[in-house]
N, C-alpha and C positions, 0 to 999 in steps of 0.2 A: 504493500500500500504506500510505503514511503521510500521506495527504491531510490537510492542516490541523493535523497534529501539531507540537508545539513540543518540540524536543530540545536538550539541552545535552550537548556532548561534550568531555570534558577531554582534554588532550594531542592536540588536533585539528589541529595545524599540520603534521604529517608522518607518514609511515609508516601504520600501521594506523588511527590516529586520523583522518588526512586522508582516507584511502580511505573510512572510515565516514561522515565528513561529506559527501563527494561522493555516496556511495550513498544517504544519507538525502535529500539535496537532489534527486537524480534521481527519488526516489519521493515528491516533493511535500511533504516536511517543511520546516518553518522551523527553521533550525539556529543555535544560539549556540555557537561554538567557543571553548574556553578554551585559552590557551597561557601559557607562563611569562614571555614578554616581548612588549611592544607591537610591536617590529619583526617578530618571527616571526609574530605574529597577523596583522598588516597584510599581510605577504608572502603568507600562506596565502589570505587573502581576495582579494587581487589575482589570484592564480593561479586561484581558483575563478571569479571574475568574467570572466576571459579565456576560460574554458571555456563559461560561460553567464552572460550579463549579467543574466538574470532570476532567478538563484538568490537566495532570501531568506535571507541569512546575515549575521550580525554577529559580532564577536569581543570578548572580554574577557580580561583577564590578571590575575586575583586570585591571591594566594598561597593555594593551596588547602590548604596545611598550617596555615592560620590560620582558625579557624572563623568569626570575626567578619567577615573579608574575604569568605569564601565566602557567608555570609548576606547581606551587602550586594549581592554580585553576583547572587545568586539573586533577591533582592528586585527588582533592576532588570529582570530578565527577566520576572518575574511582572507587574510594573507595565506593561511594554511589551506583552506578549501576553495577559495575563489568565489564563494557565495555564502549567504545565510538564508535559508528558505523558511525556517520556522523558529519563532521565539515563544517559549512558554514562560510567562511571568508567574511563577508558583511560590517563590519565597515569601514568607509572611510570619507574623507572630500574633498571638491572641492574648487577651487579658480579660479578667472577670471582675475587676474591682468595682465597687459601688462608686457612684459619683461623689459620695461623701468622703471617700478615701483616695479618689483618683488624683494623681499629681500632674502638674503641667508637663513634667519631664517624661512620665510614662505615656501620656497622650501623644506627645511629640514623637516619641520613639516608635510607637505603633504607626502613626501617620507617615513617618519617614520611610520605614521598610515596606509597609503595605501599599503606600500610594506613591511617594516620591521615587522609590526604586522602580516601580512599574513605568512611571514617566521616563526615568533615565534610560532604562533598557529599551523602551519603545522608541525614544528619540534617537538612540544610538544605532538602532537596527534599520530604521526606515530608509536611510539613504542607500544602504546596500540592497535592500529589497527593491527599491525603485530602479536602481541600475540593472537589477536582474529581472525586471519586468513583472515583478509580483512577489508575494510572500504571504505568510500567515502569522498573526500575533494572537496568542491565546492567553487569557488571564484567569487566575484562580480567584473566584469570588466566594460567596458563601450563602447558605440559605438565610442567614441573618441579615444579609444585604436586602432581602425582600421583606422580612418580617420584623427586624430588630431583635433585641434580646433583653432579658430582664435586668441584667447588670453588665458592666464592662462596655460602656457606650462607645469607646474608641474603636473597638473592632468592627462593629456593624457600620459605624460612620466611615471607616476606611474602605470597607467593601462596597458601600453605597457609592463612594468616590470611584472605585474601580469600575463599577457598572457605568458610571458617567463617562469615564475615559474610554471604555469599550465602545459604547454607542456613538460617542462623538468622533473618535478616531476612525470608526467604520465609515462614517459619512465623509470624513475628510480624505481618507486614503483609498476609498473605493476607486477613484479615478486613476490611481496608480496600480490597480489590480492587487491591492493588499487587503486581505480580509482580516477582520478583528472580531473575535468572539470571546465569551467567558463561560466558564463552567462554575455552577454554584452547588458545591457538595452539601449534603445534609450531614447526618451523624455517620462518620466514617471511622473504621477501626484503625486508628493511628495510636501512637504511644500515649497521647493525651487521654483518649477514650479508654484505652486499656487500663489506665490507672484509676478509673472511676469505679467505686464499689458496686457490686452486683445489685444491691438493694436500691441504689439510685439509678442504675442503668435500666432496670426492668421496666419501671413506669415510662421511661423515655421510649423504649422499644414498642410499648403498647400504643404510642401515638403514630407509629409508622404502619400504614396499611399493608405493606409488603411483609411486615412482621420480622424484620431483621435489620441489623446495622449494616451499612455498606462497607465494602472492601476498597482499599486503595485502587485495586484493579478496575473496579467499576468506574471510577473517575478517570483512570488512565484510558479506558476504552472510549470515553466521551472525547477526551483530548485527541485520541487517534483518529476518530471519525472527523472531528472538526479540522484537523490538520490535513486530512486526505482530500483528494479530488472529489470524493463522494459528497463533500460539503461545499462544492465550488460556487454554489449560489446562496450560501448562508453567510451573512455578516451582520454584525450589530446585535447578535443574539446573546441572551443569558440563559444557558441551558442548565436546568435544575437536575441534579442527580441526587435525589433525597428520598426515594421510595414513597413519594407523595405524603410526606410527613404532615400531620395535622397540627396547626398552630392555633 
């Protein structure tokens, strides 16, 4: 599905990002995974190579909140492969503090990684995609971008912003044959969810009509579809992958 495509995936060292890296590699893409630290990037690549030594994957660890570092990293990828076809803006952080306890610093930190980094990576990649006559930008949103959440207002606020970036860039970049979409996961079995006690998790599962928590692969499948030519006439969409959770 992605034969010969070059993809950059931020936050690719674990969870949804790692599953998406593997999914793209299994579908013949060349993948550059971004992580926050050299150690976690190397560990992720080692894990992937154990699965399949023929995977074409490399790792970088720029500070994606810094536009100059992002531009340097993207320039390296462009020089190595001669193009960048797909960008998945997946890196992000969550917070659940009440507004009474929320600090300005914590709010700024969430907005910086969840919003500014998406802008930085998108800005850095579009010139290469335009030169290549097209490309795909995919963003990780969240179900709380559609419904909000009962505490931790910074996270849904950041994902509302991601949705706005997605829809606006889709309109702006369509003329350059660059599609922009987002995936809004629901409750997914990541490290954060695995740490939730069963007695708290069960009532949450009861709100999901499909009767189960999603897997990272469920979200990776959505990214794969949107990255592929099967979605060639889809742009500006926020695709929910949440089992039709009831809010």
